[in-house]
N, CA, C and O of each residue as an XYZ file, in Angstrom:
772
protein
N     102.936    116.385     88.020
C     102.926    115.767     89.185
C     102.737    114.209     88.781
O     101.936    113.815     87.933
N     103.631    113.377     89.549
C     103.714    111.997     89.241
C     102.628    111.279     90.288
O     102.445    111.761     91.406
N     102.028    110.262     89.896
C     101.087    109.469     90.608
C     101.882    108.189     91.260
O     102.578    107.458     90.556
N     101.714    107.985     92.669
C     102.366    106.894     93.243
C     101.216    105.929     93.632
O     100.225    106.368     94.216
N     101.328    104.739     93.342
C     100.380    103.712     93.524
C     100.285    103.414     94.991
O      99.178    103.371     95.527
N     101.406    103.202     95.678
C     101.382    102.823     97.187
C     100.853    104.084     98.085
O     100.779    105.223     97.626
N     100.559    103.797     99.186
C     100.099    104.658    100.177
C     101.459    105.130    100.871
O     102.245    104.265    101.258
N     101.728    106.375    101.021
C     102.895    106.878    101.520
C     102.618    107.269    103.042
O     101.652    107.965    103.353
N     103.496    106.794    103.925
C     103.258    107.137    105.424
C     104.420    108.103    105.791
O     105.599    107.834    105.560
N     103.975    109.290    106.402
C     104.798    110.266    106.914
C     104.481    110.596    108.354
O     103.413    110.221    108.838
N     105.406    111.316    109.093
C     105.153    111.709    110.412
C     104.145    112.668    110.827
O     103.402    112.516    111.796
N     104.160    113.755    109.970
C     103.028    114.804    110.356
C     102.495    115.543    109.227
O     102.800    115.249    108.071
N     101.666    116.545    109.539
C     101.050    117.411    108.544
C     101.865    118.159    107.660
O     101.485    118.392    106.512
N     103.032    118.584    108.128
C     103.847    119.338    107.339
C     104.612    118.548    106.291
O     104.832    118.977    105.158
N     104.978    117.441    106.717
C     105.460    116.319    105.745
C     104.479    116.085    104.640
O     104.810    116.082    103.455
N     103.261    115.890    105.071
C     102.199    115.569    104.034
C     102.042    116.696    103.181
O     102.016    116.491    101.967
N     101.932    117.862    103.625
C     101.821    119.096    102.826
C     102.763    119.188    101.775
O     102.441    119.421    100.610
N     104.156    118.973    102.247
C     105.248    119.069    101.289
C     105.132    118.115    100.210
O     105.169    118.423     99.019
N     104.975    116.812    100.719
C     104.816    115.713     99.730
C     103.688    115.747     98.639
O     103.869    115.394     97.473
N     102.454    116.233     99.172
C     101.346    116.462     98.271
C     101.438    117.461     97.253
O     100.591    117.600     96.370
N     102.645    118.275     97.401
C     102.887    119.247     96.285
C     103.854    118.683     95.168
O     104.188    119.323     94.171
N     104.244    117.446     95.460
C     105.289    116.814     94.524
C     104.559    115.627     93.850
O     104.583    115.504     92.625
N     103.892    114.731     94.675
C     103.170    113.563     93.968
C     101.670    113.493     94.235
O     101.102    114.055     95.172
N     101.143    112.800     93.379
C      99.680    112.549     93.592
C      99.544    111.083     94.215
O      99.656    110.070     93.524
N      99.309    111.071     95.489
C      99.207    109.806     96.203
C      98.380    109.862     97.440
O      97.986    110.948     97.865
N      98.115    108.807     98.002
C      97.402    108.790     99.319
C      98.623    108.969    100.327
O      99.640    108.277    100.269
N      98.429    109.852    101.139
C      99.451    110.211    102.104
C      98.852    110.085    103.477
O      97.884    110.804    103.725
N      99.307    109.254    104.414
C      98.805    109.026    105.784
C      99.893    109.467    106.747
O     101.074    109.133    106.642
N      99.370    110.277    107.733
C     100.186    110.794    108.855
C     100.215    109.852    109.973
O      99.209    109.199    110.253
N     101.394    109.733    110.684
C     101.371    108.793    111.824
C     101.016    109.712    113.134
O     100.750    109.185    114.214
N     101.031    110.931    112.972
C     100.894    111.842    114.139
C     102.056    111.706    115.031
O     101.908    111.801    116.249
N     103.243    111.481    114.477
C     104.418    111.354    115.263
C     104.384    110.067    116.172
O     104.156    108.965    115.672
N     104.604    110.222    117.441
C     104.711    109.014    118.268
C     103.254    108.574    118.599
O     103.073    107.491    119.155
N     102.201    109.391    118.269
C     100.822    108.995    118.520
C     100.486    107.621    117.833
O      99.488    106.993    118.186
N     101.296    107.178    116.886
C     101.041    105.946    116.355
C     101.218    104.738    117.254
O     100.576    103.705    117.067
N     102.095    104.886    118.226
C     102.395    103.833    119.068
C     101.216    103.296    119.964
O     101.148    102.133    120.363
N     100.376    104.199    120.207
C      99.048    103.688    120.968
C      97.799    103.807    120.269
O      96.778    103.775    120.956
N      97.696    103.945    118.977
C      96.600    104.093    118.256
C      96.280    102.771    117.530
O      96.843    102.474    116.477
N      95.347    101.973    118.132
C      95.079    100.839    117.434
C      94.300    100.815    116.252
O      94.349     99.883    115.449
N      93.437    102.018    116.097
C      92.721    102.104    114.833
C      93.629    102.421    113.664
O      93.415    101.915    112.563
N      94.668    103.275    113.889
C      95.587    103.608    112.895
C      96.491    102.445    112.529
O      96.971    102.361    111.398
N      96.751    101.452    113.577
C      97.527    100.226    113.207
C      96.684     99.371    112.271
O      97.240     98.814    111.325
N      95.389     99.235    112.474
C      94.574     98.478    111.698
C      94.393     99.075    110.199
O      94.252     98.376    109.196
N      94.420    100.390    110.224
C      94.374    101.180    108.927
C      95.565    100.854    108.128
O      95.481    100.462    106.964
N      96.754    101.029    108.802
C      98.000    100.781    108.152
C      97.917     99.319    107.578
O      98.207     99.129    106.396
N      97.546     98.334    108.350
C      97.595     96.999    107.923
C      96.647     96.627    106.796
O      96.939     95.782    105.950
N      95.522     97.281    106.820
C      94.490     97.247    105.638
C      95.129     97.791    104.418
O      95.228     97.129    103.385
N      95.593     99.093    104.557
C      96.283     99.650    103.446
C      97.445     99.059    102.744
O      97.619     99.119    101.526
N      98.335     98.406    103.717
C      99.442     97.724    103.193
C      98.922     96.344    102.357
O      99.428     95.978    101.296
N      97.959     95.744    102.954
C      97.487     94.656    102.201
C      96.803     94.943    100.685
O      96.860     94.222     99.689
N      96.162     96.197    100.850
C      95.488     96.369     99.409
C      96.276     97.239     98.414
O      96.048     97.165     97.207
N      97.213     98.070     98.932
C      97.929     98.970     98.099
C      99.491     98.881     98.311
O     100.242     99.213     97.394
N      99.948     98.460     99.444
C     101.308     98.538     99.887
C     101.628     99.867    100.440
O     100.913    100.831    100.164
N     102.656     99.977    101.201
C     103.079    101.196    101.908
C     104.483    101.633    101.569
O     105.362    100.828    101.260
N     104.645    102.813    101.632
C     105.994    103.435    101.505
C     106.170    104.293    102.705
O     105.461    105.284    102.879
N     107.172    103.904    103.601
C     107.324    104.706    104.818
C     108.317    105.691    104.513
O     109.388    105.281    104.065
N     108.145    106.930    104.679
C     109.052    108.134    104.516
C     109.048    109.079    105.716
O     108.302    110.058    105.767
N     109.989    108.718    106.768
C     110.055    109.455    107.860
C     111.385    110.292    107.899
O     112.256    110.175    107.037
N     111.459    111.055    108.857
C     112.756    111.924    109.014
C     113.900    111.035    109.318
O     113.714    109.977    109.920
N     115.135    111.435    108.910
C     116.274    110.733    109.222
C     116.955    110.826    110.708
O     118.112    110.516    110.996
N     116.019    111.292    111.508
C     116.572    111.422    112.930
C     116.125    110.246    113.791
O     115.479    109.362    113.226
N     116.366    110.142    114.963
C     116.075    109.055    115.936
C     114.723    108.792    115.993
O     114.307    107.638    115.893
N     113.866    109.902    116.170
C     112.371    109.761    116.211
C     111.921    109.051    114.910
O     111.220    108.040    114.958
N     112.315    109.570    113.816
C     111.881    108.918    112.532
C     112.145    107.430    112.422
O     111.361    106.696    111.822
N     113.334    106.954    113.046
C     113.687    105.583    112.905
C     112.818    104.795    113.833
O     112.365    103.695    113.517
N     112.594    105.372    114.979
C     111.687    104.689    116.000
C     110.267    104.479    115.308
O     109.681    103.397    115.355
N     109.800    105.520    114.709
C     108.450    105.244    114.028
C     108.518    104.366    112.958
O     107.594    103.568    112.799
N     109.548    104.385    112.129
C     109.778    103.415    110.953
C     109.802    101.930    111.533
O     109.101    101.039    111.054
N     110.614    101.755    112.537
C     110.736    100.465    113.276
C     109.521     99.951    113.772
O     109.308     98.739    113.774
N     108.603    100.880    114.246
C     107.374    100.428    114.768
C     106.507     99.890    113.727
O     105.912     98.822    113.868
N     106.425    100.654    112.629
C     105.587    100.210    111.556
C     106.205     98.814    110.990
O     105.455     97.935    110.565
N     107.468     98.684    111.009
C     108.103     97.561    110.515
C     107.431     96.281    111.295
O     107.158     95.253    110.675
N     107.198     96.412    112.626
C     106.815     95.411    113.506
C     105.386     95.138    113.441
O     104.969     94.049    113.835
N     104.502     96.133    112.925
C     103.057     95.809    112.952
C     102.457     95.587    111.543
O     101.249     95.372    111.433
N     103.234     95.630    110.509
C     102.823     95.463    109.117
C     103.618     94.424    108.490
O     104.828     94.418    108.721
N     103.099     93.522    107.710
C     103.667     92.587    106.961
C     104.978     93.118    106.054
O     104.804     93.819    105.057
N     106.106     92.769    106.442
C     107.242     93.410    105.812
C     107.304     93.361    104.217
O     107.854     94.226    103.536
N     106.684     92.263    103.734
C     106.726     92.296    102.287
C     105.735     93.175    101.590
O     105.683     93.202    100.360
N     104.949     93.893    102.346
C     103.999     94.875    101.826
C     104.641     96.369    102.054
O     103.976     97.338    101.689
N     105.768     96.537    102.581
C     106.269     97.835    102.978
C     107.617     97.991    102.276
O     108.507     97.142    102.209
N     107.610     99.347    101.714
C     108.951     99.732    101.087
C     109.368    100.973    101.954
O     108.537    101.740    102.440
N     110.655    101.097    102.100
C     111.190    102.161    103.000
C     111.971    103.104    102.087
O     112.857    102.706    101.331
N     111.580    104.407    102.205
C     112.280    105.500    101.452
C     113.080    106.341    102.480
O     112.553    106.762    103.509
N     114.226    106.540    102.195
C     115.121    107.231    103.104
C     115.592    108.642    102.561
O     115.987    108.750    101.400
N     115.543    109.691    103.403
C     116.029    111.075    103.035
C     117.424    111.029    103.594
O     117.721    110.318    104.554
N     118.344    111.877    102.906
C     119.640    111.848    103.414
C     119.738    112.905    104.635
O     118.849    113.727    104.856
N     120.971    112.787    105.435
C     121.083    113.625    106.607
C     121.575    114.958    105.975
O     122.650    115.076    105.387
N     120.727    115.878    106.153
C     121.045    117.276    105.752
C     120.823    118.147    106.975
O     119.762    118.208    107.597
N     121.953    118.825    107.257
C     121.858    119.781    108.581
C     121.120    121.077    108.202
O     121.285    121.563    107.083
N     120.424    121.567    108.985
C     119.645    122.798    108.844
C     118.400    122.879    109.651
O     118.200    122.134    110.610
N     117.519    123.843    109.230
C     116.188    123.962    110.020
C     115.205    124.403    108.947
O     115.499    125.216    108.071
N     113.934    123.775    109.079
C     112.936    124.110    108.322
C     112.475    125.625    108.568
O     112.517    126.146    109.682
N     112.035    126.269    107.423
C     111.695    127.757    107.433
C     110.763    128.086    108.493
O     110.927    129.116    109.147
N     109.712    127.226    108.736
C     108.756    127.548    109.641
C     109.123    127.503    111.083
O     108.385    127.991    111.939
N     110.275    126.911    111.368
C     110.765    126.667    112.680
C     111.686    127.844    113.157
O     112.396    128.459    112.362
N     111.635    128.130    114.530
C     112.705    129.107    114.992
C     114.081    128.566    115.330
O     115.080    129.281    115.414
N     114.065    127.338    115.506
C     115.363    126.561    115.618
C     115.484    125.139    115.139
O     114.513    124.382    115.115
N     116.677    124.796    114.765
C     116.694    123.466    114.231
C     116.172    122.292    115.229
O     116.081    122.490    116.440
N     115.877    121.201    114.691
C     115.574    120.127    115.544
C     116.655    119.704    116.397
O     117.801    120.134    116.265
N     116.270    118.775    117.367
C     117.128    118.319    118.361
C     118.530    117.844    117.724
O     119.613    118.219    118.174
N     118.393    117.013    116.672
C     119.614    116.586    116.019
C     120.182    117.583    114.964
O     121.313    117.405    114.511
N     119.405    118.633    114.568
C     119.872    119.604    113.786
C     119.651    119.243    112.333
O     120.143    120.012    111.507
N     118.989    118.195    111.902
C     118.773    117.674    110.701
C     117.379    118.233    109.991
O     116.369    118.385    110.678
N     117.389    118.500    108.704
C     116.105    118.683    108.001
C     115.219    117.531    108.009
O     115.745    116.425    107.888
N     113.925    117.617    108.135
C     113.140    116.443    107.898
C     112.544    116.468    106.605
O     112.949    117.240    105.736
N     111.482    115.564    106.400
C     110.887    115.457    105.045
C     110.414    116.670    104.622
O     110.589    116.949    103.436
N     109.722    117.634    105.500
C     109.232    118.878    104.979
C     110.268    119.944    104.530
O     109.945    120.957    103.909
N     111.539    119.635    104.895
C     112.501    120.520    104.506
C     113.372    120.128    103.299
O     114.222    120.906    102.868
N     113.162    118.958    102.776
C     113.754    118.484    101.625
C     113.328    119.031    100.357
O     112.119    119.203    100.202
N     114.134    119.337     99.414
C     113.856    119.664     97.967
C     113.090    118.548     97.370
O     113.147    117.377     97.747
N     112.380    119.008     96.421
C     111.344    117.986     95.694
C     111.999    116.980     95.050
O     111.557    115.831     95.058
N     113.165    117.337     94.403
C     113.916    116.278     93.696
C     114.569    115.182     94.527
O     114.782    114.053     94.085
N     114.891    115.607     95.833
C     115.354    114.591     96.848
C     114.263    113.688     97.205
O     114.455    112.473     97.245
N     113.109    114.221     97.471
C     112.081    113.320     97.751
C     111.672    112.364     96.765
O     111.387    111.211     97.089
N     111.623    112.798     95.497
C     111.197    112.024     94.426
C     112.253    110.921     94.290
O     111.875    109.775     94.046
N     113.581    111.206     94.436
C     114.663    110.281     94.314
C     114.595    109.319     95.397
O     114.846    108.149     95.105
N     114.290    109.615     96.636
C     114.013    108.751     97.743
C     112.934    107.706     97.414
O     113.129    106.506     97.605
N     111.831    108.183     96.933
C     110.781    107.355     96.479
C     111.212    106.389     95.424
O     110.949    105.201     95.611
N     111.843    106.750     94.335
C     112.320    105.991     93.244
C     113.264    104.910     93.853
O     113.124    103.730     93.530
N     114.180    105.290     94.693
C     115.100    104.304     95.334
C     114.397    103.279     96.065
O     114.790    102.114     96.120
N     113.371    103.707     96.618
C     112.560    102.696     97.482
C     111.720    101.733     96.618
O     111.217    100.732     97.128
N     111.584    101.994     95.470
C     110.851    101.199     94.469
C     109.445    101.674     94.340
O     108.583    100.848     94.038
N     109.131    102.897     94.533
C     107.729    103.307     94.377
C     107.176    102.947     93.041
O     107.932    103.022     92.072
N     105.972    102.573     92.885
C     105.272    102.348     91.651
C     104.624    103.555     91.177
O     103.559    103.937     91.662
N     105.308    104.253     90.120
C     104.802    105.424     89.547
C     103.772    105.055     88.436
O     104.032    104.191     87.599
N     102.730    105.660     88.453
C     101.596    105.527     87.499
C     101.669    106.607     86.408
O     101.305    107.765     86.611
N     102.147    106.173     85.269
C     102.287    107.158     84.169
C     100.955    107.130     83.393
O     100.885    107.782     82.352
N      99.953    106.461     83.802
C      98.650    106.530     82.884
C      97.997    107.926     83.001
O      97.799    108.466     84.089
N      97.671    108.484     81.791
C      97.031    109.823     81.824
C      95.814    109.763     82.679
O      95.132    108.740     82.718
N      95.510    110.873     83.392
C      94.298    110.980     84.310
C      93.071    110.486     83.557
O      92.325    109.649     84.065
N      92.849    111.023     82.293
C      91.688    110.686     81.553
C      91.493    109.137     81.242
O      90.388    108.708     80.908
N      92.562    108.350     81.360
C      92.424    106.978     81.127
C      92.194    106.110     82.425
O      91.847    104.932     82.336
N      92.390    106.707     83.570
C      92.279    106.061     84.769
C      90.765    105.932     85.178
O      89.940    106.750     84.770
N      90.427    104.876     86.000
C      89.100    104.850     86.414
C      88.583    105.924     87.192
O      89.356    106.517     87.944
N      87.372    106.264     87.119
C      86.929    107.547     88.057
C      87.236    107.274     89.449
O      87.146    106.119     89.865
N      87.616    108.292     90.260
C      87.840    108.111     91.587
C      86.483    108.629     92.335
O      85.632    109.360     91.829
N      86.474    108.110     93.590
C      85.375    108.587     94.546
C      85.504    110.032     94.723
O      86.618    110.443     95.045
N      84.499    110.920     94.557
C      84.596    112.309     94.890
C      83.815    112.765     96.016
O      82.950    112.041     96.509
N      84.081    113.988     96.477
C      83.298    114.588     97.584
C      81.736    114.615     97.281
O      80.881    114.442     98.149
N      81.489    114.844     96.003
C      80.140    114.759     95.590
C      79.341    113.373     95.769
O      78.152    113.289     96.078
N      80.235    112.281     95.512
C      79.784    110.992     95.737
C      79.469    110.812     97.167
O      78.404    110.259     97.439
N      80.231    111.195     98.096
C      79.942    111.239     99.557
C      78.776    111.803     99.949
O      77.980    111.257    100.713
N      78.612    113.089     99.360
C      77.379    113.889     99.749
C      76.256    113.136     99.119
O      75.232    113.020     99.792
N      76.290    112.636     97.996
C      75.078    111.962     97.297
C      74.652    110.663     98.170
O      73.478    110.307     98.277
N      75.617    110.073     98.712
C      75.276    108.903     99.605
C      75.045    109.212    101.007
O      74.920    108.295    101.818
N      74.968    110.607    101.405
C      74.662    111.005    102.805
C      75.832    110.785    103.721
O      75.647    110.631    104.928
N      77.125    110.765    103.143
C      78.207    110.539    104.146
C      78.939    111.869    104.483
O      79.877    111.905    105.280
N      78.465    112.942    103.843
C      79.136    114.283    104.169
C      78.041    115.359    104.007
O      77.102    115.217    103.224
N      78.207    116.414    104.769
C      77.394    117.619    104.527
C      75.895    117.656    104.834
O      75.169    118.599    104.520
N      75.443    116.419    105.550
C      73.985    116.409    105.788
C      73.841    116.008    107.187
O      74.814    115.673    107.863
N      72.677    116.036    107.620
C      72.328    115.649    109.004
C      72.534    114.158    109.185
O      71.979    113.398    108.391
N      73.255    113.698    110.121
C      73.571    112.373    110.394
C      74.638    111.701    109.543
O      74.835    110.486    109.561
N      75.294    112.543    108.817
C      76.371    112.029    107.934
C      77.562    111.499    108.696
O      78.245    110.575    108.255
N      77.799    112.095    109.838
C      78.983    111.551    110.706
C      78.638    110.221    111.214
O      79.566    109.419    111.314
N      77.545    109.878    111.528
C      77.079    108.617    111.926
C      77.151    107.595    110.723
O      77.612    106.463    110.872
N      76.727    108.007    109.676
C      76.769    107.100    108.520
C      78.200    106.716    108.134
O      78.508    105.593    107.734
N      79.095    107.796    108.294
C      80.540    107.575    108.022
C      81.068    106.502    108.893
O      81.698    105.534    108.467
N      80.757    106.740    110.238
C      81.115    105.761    111.340
C      80.648    104.315    110.953
O      81.436    103.369    110.945
N      79.427    104.208    110.656
C      78.947    102.826    110.198
C      79.727    102.223    109.000
O      80.219    101.096    109.047
N      79.804    103.011    107.965
C      80.540    102.572    106.880
C      81.979    102.276    107.159
O      82.471    101.277    106.636
N      82.736    103.079    107.965
C      84.067    102.732    108.340
C      84.094    101.483    109.129
O      84.892    100.581    108.874
N      83.246    101.424    110.064
C      83.268    100.206    110.882
C      83.098     98.977    110.102
O      83.793     97.987    110.326
N      82.145     99.010    109.142
C      81.931     97.855    108.227
C      83.257     97.474    107.439
O      83.453     96.330    107.028
N      84.119     98.483    107.267
C      85.326     98.154    106.576
C      86.489     97.870    107.489
O      87.605     97.629    107.029
N      86.229     97.898    108.816
C      87.299     97.811    109.794
C      88.339     98.823    109.859
O      89.527     98.614    110.103
N      87.712    100.085    109.588
C      88.615    101.347    109.638
C      88.287    102.147    110.756
O      87.200    101.991    111.312
N      89.202    103.084    111.195
C      88.890    104.024    112.332
C      87.651    104.845    112.099
O      87.520    105.488    111.057
N      86.738    104.838    113.048
C      85.446    105.499    112.933
C      85.569    106.992    113.146
O      84.531    107.612    112.914
N      86.577    107.680    113.524
C      86.731    109.033    113.836
C      87.406    109.796    112.644
O      87.993    110.853    112.876
N      87.340    109.307    111.424
C      87.818    109.930    110.301
C      86.890    110.999    109.796
O      85.676    110.798    109.846
N      87.335    112.034    109.352
C      86.571    113.096    108.725
C      86.259    112.736    107.389
O      86.782    111.748    106.874
N      85.406    113.494    106.753
C      85.047    113.124    105.403
C      86.113    113.061    104.458
O      86.197    112.126    103.663
N      87.024    114.108    104.500
C      88.104    114.204    103.691
C      89.137    113.050    103.840
O      89.599    112.514    102.832
N      89.487    112.680    105.036
C      90.360    111.530    105.326
C      89.699    110.215    104.791
O      90.361    109.370    104.189
N      88.483    110.096    105.017
C      87.716    108.856    104.610
C      87.828    108.814    103.132
O      88.054    107.722    102.612
N      87.687    109.963    102.327
C      87.751    109.886    100.856
C      89.058    109.455    100.454
O      89.155    108.680     99.503
N      90.080    109.865    101.068
C      91.548    109.452    100.722
C      91.593    107.877    100.849
O      92.020    107.154     99.948
N      91.142    107.449    101.980
C      91.353    105.989    102.205
C      90.503    105.135    101.331
O      90.900    104.060    100.880
N      89.261    105.665    101.090
C      88.255    104.895    100.182
C      88.986    104.769     98.740
O      89.086    103.698     98.143
N      89.474    105.985     98.268
C      90.187    105.794     97.010
C      91.448    104.909     97.030
O      91.836    104.352     96.003
N      92.069    104.790     98.187
C      93.109    103.846     98.244
C      92.751    102.312     98.181
O      93.479    101.407     97.775
N      91.431    102.219     98.687
C      90.950    100.828     98.819
C      89.999    100.347     97.759
O      89.860     99.126     97.680
N      89.385    101.040     97.010
C      88.550    100.733     95.957
C      88.217    101.709     94.869
O      88.533    102.893     94.994
N      87.670    101.319     93.939
C      87.272    102.291     92.817
C      85.940    102.741     93.046
O      85.248    102.311     93.969
N      85.527    103.693     92.135
C      84.115    104.370     92.407
C      83.040    103.318     92.235
O      82.065    103.417     92.981
N      83.076    102.313     91.350
C      82.017    101.271     91.169
C      81.877    100.515     92.360
O      80.742    100.303     92.787
N      82.944    100.050     92.999
C      82.905     99.260     94.336
C      82.261    100.105     95.293
O      81.320     99.663     95.952
N      82.711    101.389     95.451
C      82.110    102.350     96.451
C      80.636    102.476     96.320
O      79.933    102.451     97.330
N      80.109    102.616     95.085
C      78.593    102.654     94.820
C      77.940    101.326     95.317
O      76.880    101.330     95.944
N      78.628    100.185     95.004
C      78.012     98.992     95.520
C      77.910     98.880     97.023
O      76.884     98.467     97.564
N      79.010     99.261     97.703
C      79.164     99.177     99.032
C      78.183    100.171     99.799
O      77.606     99.833    100.833
N      78.045    101.405     99.219
C      77.175    102.536     99.806
C      75.841    102.281     99.604
O      75.083    103.075    100.161
N      75.322    101.365     98.941
C      73.928    101.105     98.735
C      73.085    100.982     99.912
O      71.880    100.759     99.789
């Protein structure tokens, strides 16, 4: 599995599930058109773009392009790469009928097609072996700092997220992904003191 340095933005959870089986990356969902009215997610995208850069990978249908263009308008274009999948007619296995335009989305693409789309977009693949990478923040680190699994942990998460200018409604798992995108473990320990 190849590691991608940028944060990859996809439309929904099935796209995220498919991509997470192919690459080791922080993958953020837009919740489809939900991104249009979500100010917290907008700020999160802007923050992640500034710190890691974004790769937008949406479906090749009209809805995917609307979402892509919205992101283009809210994030510094120099911090965003755009990955495009080809128009492939068909339907995803989990669906009873094809989409409105009859095209496969990100979730229906073969792994090699998705990797090629990321390569063409200029994704930064990190070939550093895992044992040589700095340690990442873990669920155990969140627990040790009282940010998950304990009484009052949700409030502590909200406070930490607010101090970082991030959405306060994130689950511990979502927060873990974002924290690992923004900082290393040492910076997290300094922040969580």
